[in-house]
KEKE-3310 file (N, C-alpha, C; in steps of 0.2 Angstrom, whole numbers, plus 5000, padded with zeros to 4 digits):
npx = (5408:5401:5396:5394:5382:5381:5371:5366:5367:5357:5345:5346:5343:5333:5325:5327:5318:5306:5302:5305:5302:5308:5324:5321:5317:5327:5337:5331:5330:5346:5350:5341:5348:5362:5358:5355:5369:5376:5367:5375:5382:5384:5378:5386:5398:5397:5394:5396:5411:5416:5405:5391:5389:5379:5376:5379:5396:5408:5418:5438:5452:5462:5452:5442:5454:5457:5446:5446:5459:5455:5443:5452:5458:5448:5445:5456:5454:5441:5447:5452:5446:5436:5442:5442:5427:5425:5434:5427:5415:5419:5424:5417:5402:5395:5391:5399:5394:5400:5412:5413:5417:5423:5438:5434:5438:5453:5456:5452:5457:5471:5473:5476:5488:5496:5488:5495:5511:5510:5510:5524:5529:5537:5529:5537:5549:5554:5545:5544:5546:5535:5523:5526:5523:5512:5503:5506:5498:5483:5483:5481:5473:5461:5462:5462:5450:5443:5448:5439:5425:5424:5425:5414:5404:5404:5407:5397:5388:5389:5385:5371:5354:5356:5352:5351:5369:5366:5361:5366:5377:5372:5370:5381:5388:5381:5385:5398:5401:5391:5399:5414:5405:5402:5417:5422:5416:5404:5408:5418:5435:5449:5460:5478:5490:5507:5522:5527:5517:5510:5503:5508:5513:5524:5518:5521:5518:5507:5500:5496:5490:5502:5495:5486:5491:5502:5494:5485:5496:5500:5489:5487:5500:5496:5485:5491:5500:5490:5482:5494:5498:5487:5485:5498:5504:5504:5494:5486:5482:5475:5465:5460:5453:5447:5434:5430:5423:5422:5416:5428:5439:5443:5443:5454:5466:5466:5467:5452:5445:5458:5460:5448:5449:5461:5458:5448:5456:5467:5460:5455:5471:5472:5460:5464:5475:5468:5460:5470:5474:5465:5456:5469:5469:5458:5457:5452:5442:5425:5415:5406:5411:5416:5403:5398:5410:5411:5396:5399:5413:5407:5397:5407:5411:5404:5398:5410:5411:5408:5419:5429:5444:5453:5440:5436:5442:5446:5429:5430:5436:5432:5418:5424:5427:5414:5407:5414:5415:5404:5395:5399:5396:5383:5380:5377:5361:5357:5355:5347:5358:5369:5381:5375:5371:5381:5380:5368:5370:5379:5375:5362:5371:5376:5365:5362:5371:5370:5359:5362:5378:5376:5382:5396:5405:5418:5411:5406:5398:5402:5409:5420:5429:5443)
npy = (5388:5384:5387:5374:5374:5376:5368:5377:5389:5387:5384:5399:5406:5402:5407:5421:5422:5418:5426:5439:5451:5450:5451:5466:5469:5464:5475:5483:5484:5482:5495:5503:5496:5503:5513:5517:5514:5524:5535:5532:5532:5545:5551:5547:5551:5567:5572:5580:5588:5585:5588:5590:5586:5568:5570:5561:5563:5563:5550:5549:5548:5539:5533:5527:5518:5510:5502:5496:5488:5480:5473:5469:5456:5450:5443:5438:5427:5423:5416:5404:5395:5395:5389:5378:5373:5374:5366:5352:5352:5352:5341:5332:5337:5339:5350:5356:5357:5355:5361:5374:5372:5364:5371:5378:5368:5364:5376:5378:5367:5371:5382:5378:5373:5386:5392:5386:5388:5403:5405:5400:5409:5405:5409:5424:5425:5413:5415:5409:5396:5390:5397:5389:5375:5377:5376:5365:5356:5366:5361:5347:5342:5349:5343:5327:5330:5332:5322:5313:5316:5313:5302:5295:5298:5304:5295:5284:5288:5292:5287:5292:5300:5317:5325:5318:5321:5331:5335:5327:5334:5344:5341:5335:5343:5353:5342:5341:5355:5353:5345:5352:5360:5353:5345:5356:5369:5381:5396:5409:5407:5417:5422:5419:5430:5431:5443:5448:5447:5462:5479:5490:5491:5502:5504:5509:5521:5520:5515:5498:5483:5472:5459:5460:5461:5449:5440:5442:5441:5426:5421:5423:5420:5404:5403:5402:5394:5384:5386:5379:5371:5362:5366:5358:5349:5331:5323:5334:5335:5323:5326:5336:5325:5316:5326:5331:5318:5305:5293:5288:5290:5283:5271:5275:5273:5279:5283:5284:5284:5291:5302:5308:5306:5315:5325:5333:5334:5344:5352:5352:5357:5371:5374:5372:5383:5393:5392:5398:5408:5417:5418:5422:5433:5440:5437:5430:5412:5401:5385:5391:5398:5394:5396:5407:5413:5402:5403:5415:5413:5401:5409:5419:5408:5401:5418:5419:5407:5392:5380:5382:5390:5400:5410:5405:5412:5425:5428:5428:5440:5449:5450:5450:5462:5469:5466:5473:5487:5490:5494:5503:5512:5516:5525:5539:5539:5537:5525:5513:5503:5500:5493:5483:5476:5469:5456:5453:5463:5457:5447:5451:5457:5445:5439:5448:5448:5433:5434:5436:5430:5416:5405:5410:5423:5419:5406:5391:5382:5370:5356:5353:5360:5362)
npz = (5310:5324:5339:5355:5366:5384:5398:5406:5399:5388:5396:5400:5388:5385:5394:5393:5381:5383:5393:5392:5399:5412:5413:5412:5423:5432:5428:5434:5448:5451:5447:5458:5466:5462:5465:5479:5483:5480:5485:5498:5500:5500:5509:5521:5518:5518:5533:5545:5549:5562:5575:5587:5603:5605:5589:5574:5566:5553:5549:5549:5540:5544:5551:5541:5534:5545:5544:5532:5530:5544:5536:5526:5535:5540:5530:5526:5536:5533:5521:5523:5529:5519:5505:5514:5510:5497:5492:5496:5490:5476:5475:5480:5478:5489:5504:5518:5532:5542:5542:5549:5560:5561:5559:5572:5581:5579:5582:5599:5601:5601:5610:5624:5623:5621:5630:5640:5637:5636:5651:5658:5651:5638:5626:5624:5628:5618:5604:5590:5591:5600:5592:5581:5588:5594:5582:5574:5585:5583:5566:5568:5575:5568:5558:5559:5567:5553:5545:5553:5554:5540:5536:5544:5544:5532:5520:5522:5518:5503:5492:5492:5492:5488:5499:5509:5516:5516:5530:5536:5541:5545:5556:5562:5562:5576:5583:5587:5592:5601:5610:5610:5620:5633:5633:5636:5641:5642:5643:5633:5632:5636:5623:5623:5616:5606:5612:5600:5590:5595:5593:5582:5564:5554:5534:5520:5523:5529:5546:5552:5561:5571:5569:5560:5547:5548:5547:5535:5526:5527:5523:5512:5507:5509:5499:5489:5487:5488:5476:5469:5470:5467:5453:5448:5456:5456:5464:5465:5453:5451:5460:5452:5442:5450:5454:5441:5435:5447:5445:5431:5434:5443:5435:5428:5436:5450:5466:5471:5486:5494:5485:5490:5503:5507:5502:5510:5524:5517:5518:5530:5537:5531:5540:5552:5554:5549:5562:5573:5568:5569:5581:5590:5582:5587:5603:5609:5613:5608:5609:5600:5592:5578:5572:5566:5561:5549:5543:5535:5528:5520:5515:5507:5496:5489:5484:5478:5467:5471:5472:5466:5469:5468:5467:5480:5486:5482:5485:5497:5503:5497:5502:5520:5518:5512:5528:5535:5527:5522:5535:5537:5528:5527:5537:5541:5536:5552:5554:5566:5577:5566:5562:5566:5558:5547:5542:5535:5522:5520:5513:5504:5496:5490:5484:5476:5466:5463:5455:5445:5441:5442:5444:5453:5454:5449:5445:5435:5424:5421:5425:5430:5444:5451)
capx = (5408:5396:5401:5389:5381:5382:5366:5364:5367:5355:5339:5346:5344:5329:5321:5325:5315:5301:5303:5310:5301:5315:5331:5321:5319:5332:5343:5328:5331:5351:5351:5339:5354:5369:5358:5355:5377:5376:5366:5371:5393:5385:5379:5388:5408:5397:5392:5403:5417:5413:5395:5389:5386:5373:5374:5384:5401:5410:5425:5442:5455:5462:5446:5443:5458:5456:5437:5449:5460:5450:5439:5455:5461:5445:5442:5459:5455:5437:5447:5456:5438:5430:5443:5438:5420:5428:5438:5427:5411:5422:5426:5409:5395:5392:5392:5400:5394:5403:5415:5418:5419:5432:5440:5432:5440:5459:5458:5451:5465:5478:5472:5480:5495:5496:5490:5503:5516:5511:5510:5527:5533:5539:5528:5538:5556:5555:5539:5544:5543:5530:5521:5526:5520:5504:5502:5505:5494:5479:5485:5483:5467:5458:5463:5460:5442:5439:5446:5436:5418:5426:5427:5409:5400:5402:5409:5391:5385:5391:5381:5363:5352:5360:5349:5355:5373:5365:5355:5369:5381:5373:5367:5389:5387:5377:5387:5403:5399:5390:5407:5418:5405:5404:5423:5431:5412:5402:5410:5423:5443:5455:5467:5483:5496:5516:5519:5529:5512:5505:5509:5510:5523:5524:5519:5520:5516:5500:5498:5494:5492:5504:5494:5480:5498:5502:5486:5485:5503:5502:5485:5492:5505:5496:5479:5496:5505:5485:5482:5502:5496:5481:5486:5502:5504:5502:5490:5482:5478:5470:5460:5454:5451:5442:5431:5428:5419:5424:5418:5428:5445:5443:5443:5463:5469:5467:5463:5449:5444:5464:5461:5443:5453:5470:5456:5447:5465:5467:5453:5456:5475:5471:5457:5466:5479:5461:5459:5474:5476:5457:5459:5473:5464:5451:5458:5445:5440:5423:5411:5402:5419:5413:5396:5399:5415:5410:5391:5401:5416:5401:5393:5411:5410:5394:5400:5414:5412:5412:5422:5433:5450:5454:5436:5433:5449:5440:5425:5431:5440:5425:5415:5425:5426:5411:5408:5421:5414:5395:5387:5401:5392:5376:5380:5375:5355:5355:5349:5352:5362:5371:5387:5374:5367:5384:5378:5362:5372:5384:5367:5359:5373:5377:5358:5360:5378:5369:5355:5368:5380:5370:5389:5397:5410:5422:5412:5406:5395:5406:5410:5429:5427:5447)
capy = (5388:5382:5382:5371:5379:5372:5369:5383:5391:5387:5387:5406:5409:5400:5412:5427:5423:5419:5429:5445:5456:5449:5457:5474:5470:5465:5479:5489:5482:5484:5504:5508:5494:5505:5521:5518:5516:5531:5539:5533:5535:5555:5556:5547:5556:5574:5574:5586:5583:5589:5589:5592:5578:5566:5572:5561:5567:5560:5546:5552:5544:5535:5526:5522:5514:5504:5498:5493:5483:5475:5469:5464:5455:5444:5441:5433:5421:5420:5411:5396:5391:5394:5385:5370:5371:5374:5358:5348:5353:5350:5334:5327:5343:5342:5357:5352:5363:5357:5365:5378:5366:5358:5375:5379:5364:5369:5382:5375:5365:5378:5387:5375:5373:5393:5397:5384:5393:5411:5407:5400:5415:5404:5414:5428:5421:5409:5414:5403:5387:5392:5397:5382:5370:5378:5376:5361:5357:5366:5358:5338:5341:5349:5337:5320:5331:5334:5317:5308:5318:5311:5292:5292:5304:5301:5289:5279:5291:5295:5285:5294:5309:5324:5330:5317:5320:5339:5335:5324:5337:5351:5333:5334:5355:5352:5336:5344:5360:5351:5341:5355:5363:5349:5347:5362:5372:5385:5401:5411:5407:5421:5416:5423:5433:5434:5448:5450:5453:5469:5484:5492:5493:5507:5501:5513:5526:5518:5513:5494:5480:5467:5456:5460:5460:5441:5436:5443:5437:5419:5417:5425:5413:5394:5403:5402:5387:5377:5385:5378:5360:5359:5363:5355:5341:5321:5322:5339:5331:5316:5328:5338:5320:5315:5332:5328:5310:5297:5285:5287:5293:5273:5266:5278:5267:5284:5279:5291:5286:5292:5308:5312:5309:5323:5334:5334:5333:5350:5359:5352:5360:5375:5378:5374:5388:5400:5395:5400:5416:5422:5415:5427:5441:5441:5435:5422:5407:5397:5382:5394:5402:5392:5392:5415:5414:5395:5404:5417:5407:5399:5414:5419:5400:5404:5423:5419:5402:5387:5372:5387:5391:5406:5410:5405:5414:5432:5429:5432:5445:5454:5447:5452:5472:5469:5466:5481:5493:5490:5497:5510:5518:5516:5531:5545:5537:5537:5519:5511:5500:5499:5488:5471:5473:5466:5448:5457:5467:5451:5442:5456:5458:5440:5440:5451:5444:5427:5434:5439:5423:5408:5401:5415:5428:5415:5398:5391:5377:5366:5350:5358:5366:5365)
capz = (5317:5329:5347:5357:5372:5391:5398:5410:5394:5386:5400:5402:5383:5384:5399:5391:5372:5387:5398:5391:5404:5418:5412:5412:5430:5438:5428:5438:5452:5449:5445:5461:5471:5463:5468:5487:5488:5479:5491:5506:5502:5499:5513:5524:5516:5518:5539:5546:5556:5572:5578:5594:5605:5601:5584:5567:5563:5549:5549:5544:5533:5546:5551:5536:5532:5548:5540:5527:5534:5547:5530:5525:5540:5542:5521:5527:5539:5530:5511:5522:5529:5511:5504:5515:5507:5491:5491:5499:5486:5469:5474:5484:5477:5495:5508:5526:5538:5550:5541:5554:5569:5564:5563:5579:5587:5577:5589:5603:5604:5605:5616:5631:5624:5619:5640:5645:5636:5640:5659:5655:5648:5630:5619:5626:5629:5609:5601:5587:5592:5604:5586:5578:5592:5593:5575:5572:5587:5578:5561:5568:5577:5562:5550:5560:5565:5547:5544:5557:5550:5531:5538:5550:5543:5524:5513:5521:5511:5497:5485:5497:5490:5492:5506:5518:5517:5521:5535:5541:5539:5550:5565:5562:5567:5582:5587:5587:5596:5610:5614:5614:5626:5635:5638:5640:5647:5639:5644:5630:5636:5632:5619:5623:5610:5605:5611:5595:5586:5599:5593:5574:5558:5549:5530:5515:5528:5534:5553:5552:5566:5566:5571:5553:5541:5547:5546:5527:5521:5530:5517:5501:5506:5508:5494:5482:5487:5488:5469:5462:5471:5466:5448:5446:5457:5453:5468:5463:5444:5455:5462:5449:5440:5453:5451:5434:5435:5448:5442:5428:5438:5447:5427:5426:5442:5455:5473:5477:5495:5496:5487:5495:5513:5503:5500:5519:5525:5516:5521:5541:5537:5531:5542:5558:5553:5554:5570:5577:5567:5573:5590:5590:5584:5593:5608:5612:5606:5612:5607:5595:5588:5571:5567:5562:5553:5544:5535:5533:5524:5513:5510:5502:5493:5486:5481:5472:5464:5475:5469:5463:5475:5468:5467:5486:5489:5478:5488:5505:5503:5495:5512:5524:5516:5515:5530:5537:5527:5520:5538:5537:5521:5529:5544:5534:5534:5556:5558:5573:5579:5558:5562:5567:5549:5541:5537:5530:5519:5511:5508:5500:5487:5492:5483:5466:5462:5460:5448:5436:5438:5447:5448:5457:5453:5448:5443:5431:5425:5417:5428:5431:5449:5453)
cpx = (5404:5398:5394:5389:5378:5373:5359:5362:5360:5347:5339:5343:5334:5324:5320:5323:5309:5299:5308:5308:5308:5320:5330:5323:5322:5337:5340:5330:5339:5356:5350:5344:5361:5368:5357:5363:5378:5375:5369:5379:5389:5385:5380:5397:5407:5393:5397:5407:5421:5410:5398:5387:5380:5372:5381:5387:5404:5419:5431:5446:5457:5458:5445:5449:5460:5450:5442:5453:5459:5448:5445:5456:5456:5444:5450:5459:5447:5440:5449:5451:5435:5433:5439:5430:5425:5430:5432:5422:5415:5425:5417:5401:5393:5393:5391:5400:5394:5413:5419:5420:5425:5437:5440:5436:5451:5461:5458:5457:5472:5478:5476:5485:5498:5495:5495:5509:5517:5509:5518:5532:5537:5536:5532:5545:5557:5546:5541:5543:5538:5522:5521:5521:5513:5499:5502:5502:5486:5478:5480:5476:5463:5459:5462:5451:5437:5439:5443:5429:5418:5421:5421:5406:5396:5399:5405:5391:5385:5389:5372:5362:5354:5358:5351:5361:5370:5363:5362:5376:5378:5370:5375:5390:5388:5382:5392:5405:5398:5394:5409:5413:5404:5411:5424:5424:5408:5404:5420:5429:5445:5461:5476:5487:5501:5512:5523:5521:5507:5509:5505:5518:5516:5523:5518:5516:5510:5503:5495:5495:5497:5502:5486:5487:5499:5496:5483:5489:5503:5492:5485:5496:5502:5490:5485:5499:5495:5483:5489:5502:5491:5481:5489:5504:5502:5494:5485:5475:5474:5465:5456:5451:5445:5435:5428:5423:5424:5424:5424:5437:5447:5444:5450:5467:5467:5463:5456:5447:5451:5462:5455:5448:5458:5462:5454:5454:5466:5463:5456:5465:5474:5465:5460:5471:5473:5459:5463:5475:5470:5456:5464:5472:5458:5449:5453:5443:5435:5419:5407:5406:5416:5409:5397:5403:5412:5404:5395:5407:5412:5401:5399:5411:5407:5397:5406:5415:5412:5411:5429:5438:5451:5448:5433:5435:5446:5435:5423:5434:5436:5419:5417:5427:5419:5406:5411:5414:5407:5394:5391:5397:5386:5374:5376:5364:5353:5352:5350:5353:5367:5375:5382:5371:5373:5384:5371:5364:5375:5376:5366:5365:5375:5370:5360:5367:5376:5364:5358:5373:5378:5379:5396:5402:5416:5418:5410:5401:5396:5407:5416:5427:5434:5451)
cpy = (5388:5383:5381:5374:5376:5372:5372:5390:5394:5388:5395:5409:5406:5404:5419:5425:5422:5422:5437:5450:5456:5453:5464:5475:5466:5469:5484:5488:5487:5491:5506:5504:5500:5513:5523:5517:5521:5539:5537:5532:5543:5555:5555:5550:5564:5578:5578:5583:5584:5589:5587:5585:5575:5563:5565:5565:5561:5557:5551:5547:5540:5530:5522:5516:5508:5499:5493:5488:5477:5468:5464:5458:5447:5442:5437:5426:5416:5412:5405:5392:5389:5390:5376:5367:5370:5366:5352:5346:5350:5344:5329:5330:5342:5348:5353:5357:5361:5360:5368:5374:5364:5366:5378:5375:5361:5372:5382:5374:5369:5381:5385:5374:5380:5395:5394:5389:5397:5409:5403:5402:5411:5407:5420:5430:5418:5408:5409:5397:5385:5391:5391:5374:5370:5380:5370:5356:5357:5360:5351:5338:5344:5345:5333:5323:5332:5326:5310:5309:5313:5304:5291:5294:5305:5301:5284:5278:5292:5293:5288:5296:5313:5324:5325:5318:5328:5339:5330:5327:5344:5344:5334:5341:5355:5349:5340:5351:5359:5347:5345:5358:5360:5342:5352:5369:5379:5394:5402:5410:5416:5419:5419:5428:5435:5439:5453:5453:5459:5473:5483:5493:5500:5505:5505:5518:5525:5513:5505:5487:5476:5461:5453:5461:5455:5438:5438:5438:5429:5417:5420:5419:5408:5394:5400:5395:5380:5376:5382:5370:5358:5357:5355:5351:5334:5320:5329:5338:5327:5319:5332:5334:5317:5321:5332:5322:5306:5294:5283:5287:5285:5269:5265:5275:5274:5280:5284:5291:5291:5299:5311:5312:5316:5328:5337:5336:5340:5355:5359:5356:5366:5378:5377:5381:5394:5400:5398:5409:5420:5423:5421:5436:5443:5440:5432:5418:5402:5392:5387:5396:5401:5395:5402:5412:5408:5399:5406:5416:5404:5403:5419:5414:5403:5409:5422:5412:5395:5382:5374:5391:5398:5412:5410:5413:5423:5434:5432:5437:5451:5452:5452:5460:5473:5469:5472:5487:5497:5495:5504:5515:5518:5521:5535:5546:5537:5529:5515:5505:5496:5496:5485:5471:5471:5459:5454:5459:5464:5450:5446:5456:5452:5438:5441:5449:5438:5429:5433:5433:5419:5404:5405:5418:5424:5409:5398:5383:5370:5361:5354:5362:5366:5364)
cpz = (5322:5332:5351:5364:5377:5391:5402:5403:5389:5387:5398:5398:5383:5388:5396:5385:5378:5391:5396:5396:5411:5418:5413:5419:5435:5435:5430:5444:5454:5449:5452:5466:5471:5465:5475:5488:5487:5485:5496:5507:5504:5507:5518:5526:5518:5526:5540:5553:5558:5570:5586:5594:5603:5593:5577:5568:5556:5550:5548:5540:5539:5551:5548:5533:5540:5549:5537:5529:5537:5544:5529:5528:5540:5536:5521:5528:5536:5522:5514:5523:5522:5508:5506:5512:5502:5488:5489:5493:5477:5469:5476:5478:5482:5498:5513:5525:5541:5547:5546:5559:5569:5566:5569:5584:5585:5587:5598:5609:5608:5607:5622:5629:5623:5627:5641:5644:5637:5649:5661:5652:5641:5626:5620:5626:5620:5609:5591:5586:5599:5594:5585:5581:5595:5585:5574:5577:5583:5573:5565:5569:5573:5558:5552:5563:5558:5543:5545:5553:5542:5530:5541:5545:5536:5520:5517:5520:5504:5492:5488:5490:5491:5498:5512:5521:5522:5526:5539:5545:5545:5558:5565:5568:5573:5585:5592:5592:5603:5614:5616:5619:5632:5640:5639:5644:5640:5636:5641:5637:5630:5632:5621:5617:5612:5609:5605:5591:5591:5594:5584:5569:5555:5539:5525:5518:5530:5541:5552:5557:5563:5567:5563:5548:5541:5545:5536:5523:5521:5524:5513:5501:5502:5502:5487:5483:5486:5481:5466:5467:5469:5457:5443:5448:5454:5458:5466:5456:5449:5457:5459:5441:5441:5454:5445:5434:5439:5448:5434:5430:5443:5441:5428:5433:5447:5459:5474:5481:5497:5494:5490:5503:5513:5506:5510:5521:5523:5517:5530:5542:5537:5540:5552:5560:5555:5561:5574:5574:5571:5578:5591:5590:5587:5602:5613:5609:5614:5607:5602:5589:5579:5567:5564:5559:5548:5539:5532:5526:5519:5511:5502:5498:5487:5484:5475:5465:5468:5471:5466:5469:5473:5468:5475:5490:5490:5484:5497:5507:5503:5501:5517:5521:5515:5518:5534:5533:5524:5528:5539:5534:5526:5537:5545:5535:5544:5559:5564:5573:5573:5557:5563:5561:5545:5540:5531:5525:5515:5509:5506:5496:5487:5483:5473:5461:5460:5455:5445:5435:5443:5451:5452:5453:5445:5447:5438:5431:5421:5424:5431:5437:5450:5450)
residu = (MET:THR:THR:GLU:LEU:THR:SER:SER:GLU:ARG:THR:ASP:ARG:THR:LEU:ARG:LEU:ALA:PHE:PRO:TRP:GLY:ILE:TRP:ILE:ARG:ARG:VAL:ILE:LEU:ALA:ALA:LEU:VAL:VAL:LEU:VAL:VAL:VAL:ALA:ALA:ILE:LYS:THR:PHE:THR:LEU:PRO:ALA:GLN:ALA:PRO:PRO:GLY:GLU:LEU:SER:ARG:TYR:THR:ALA:ASP:THR:TRP:ARG:SER:PHE:ILE:ILE:GLY:GLY:LEU:SER:GLU:GLY:ALA:VAL:LEU:ALA:LEU:ILE:ALA:LEU:GLY:TYR:SER:LEU:VAL:TYR:GLY:ILE:LEU:ARG:MET:ILE:ASN:PHE:ALA:HIS:GLY:GLU:VAL:PHE:MET:MET:GLY:GLY:PHE:ALA:SER:TYR:PHE:VAL:ALA:ASP:ARG:PHE:ASN:ASP:ASN:ASP:LEU:LEU:SER:THR:ASN:PRO:LEU:VAL:ALA:MET:VAL:VAL:ILE:LEU:ALA:VAL:ALA:ILE:GLY:VAL:SER:VAL:LEU:VAL:ALA:ILE:LEU:LEU:GLU:ARG:VAL:CYS:TYR:ARG:PRO:LEU:ARG:ASN:ALA:PRO:ARG:LEU:VAL:PRO:LEU:ILE:THR:ALA:ILE:GLY:ALA:SER:LEU:PHE:LEU:GLN:ASN:THR:ALA:ARG:GLY:PHE:PHE:GLY:PRO:GLN:ALA:ARG:GLY:TYR:PRO:GLN:PRO:GLU:PHE:LEU:ASP:GLY:SER:TRP:ASN:LEU:LEU:GLY:PHE:LYS:ILE:ASP:ARG:ILE:ASP:LEU:VAL:MET:ILE:LEU:VAL:SER:ILE:VAL:LEU:VAL:ALA:ILE:LEU:ASP:TYR:PHE:VAL:SER:SER:THR:ARG:THR:GLY:ARG:SER:MET:ARG:ALA:VAL:ALA:LEU:ASP:ALA:ASP:ILE:ALA:LYS:LEU:MET:GLY:ILE:ASP:VAL:ASP:ARG:VAL:ILE:VAL:THR:THR:PHE:ALA:ILE:GLY:GLY:MET:LEU:ALA:GLY:VAL:ALA:GLY:VAL:MET:PHE:ALA:MET:ARG:PHE:GLU:GLN:ILE:SER:PHE:THR:THR:GLY:PHE:ARG:PRO:GLY:ILE:ALA:ALA:PHE:THR:ALA:ALA:VAL:LEU:GLY:GLY:ILE:GLY:SER:ILE:ARG:GLY:ALA:ALA:LEU:GLY:ALA:LEU:LEU:VAL:GLY:LEU:LEU:ARG:SER:LEU:GLY:PRO:ALA:LEU:LEU:VAL:GLY:PHE:ASN:ILE:PRO:SER:VAL:PHE:GLN:LEU:GLU:ASP:ALA:ILE:THR:PHE:LEU:VAL:LEU:VAL:PHE:VAL:LEU:LEU:TYR:ARG:PRO:GLY:GLY:LEU:LEU:GLY:SER:ALA:ALA:ALA:GLU:LYS:LEU)
# end
């Protein structure tokens, strides 16, 4: 019994037959990358424990644990943002580059509520009620912005060439950034943090900041709920049907417009939660807050397999760890400002992964994406 190959598999097979040297080039590049990582790790871990002033010393075990936990908490936020990219791509096959600003607008709107609650001591006296209201405001604003983007910017261009919605998404991103700057000013605002999130907890003998643990747990719960929702509910099945073929889904009685609006709303909900967690973690918010996390989350979605929920979560986890651990592993090379190379390291790993798996770690060439 023969198995029919997909178009990408046929293309890959043809290229391998036509250019067999390409396989060896990729293997050599991969081997060189592995050697570089091993050498970097050896140089970093063999630094002296104590060094004279001005010279490098080895990181302690507690420092490495803090790097890992910081990477996991950053990956938790990126996962919630990356899911918005994956959901929209799975339905419309377009990249919503304004999604980072959806995340920013929710966080900025919640700042004013959090700041008022902090002035009234409600964050200290009744943190549960305060957090529920703060999250509700952030989610409401992010959902509203996401739905308006779909209705005003993307729906009229649904049948346009792919480049047109892409340019529109970039324009919408700039518009939302400058709108936030016009309304809220160019300065960063200090975001208050509830007292119950201050300090740390001992978890299995390891000290972990409370805000980091809460971020990781919230992200795990939301990713699990979304995965169940898409795979097991009627609305989720409708989303998967539209992702497969919108025209056939419409013939089967599915309201495609409602499904698309629901998809944007879900992405907005996740972005709103991420906006609050990010602002509380770094204790500030500004009109540019959505740019770098948005790019990092898009990278995570592509790395894991854009259009895949579990792929977006896995990609975000890896990107968070890469951004935290990658520069630390290169300390042994004595590179100036090595911790500013986190973006370069992340994109380098992304390029190498895509050389071997163009669809991402958990992506596929099939039409099924959700």
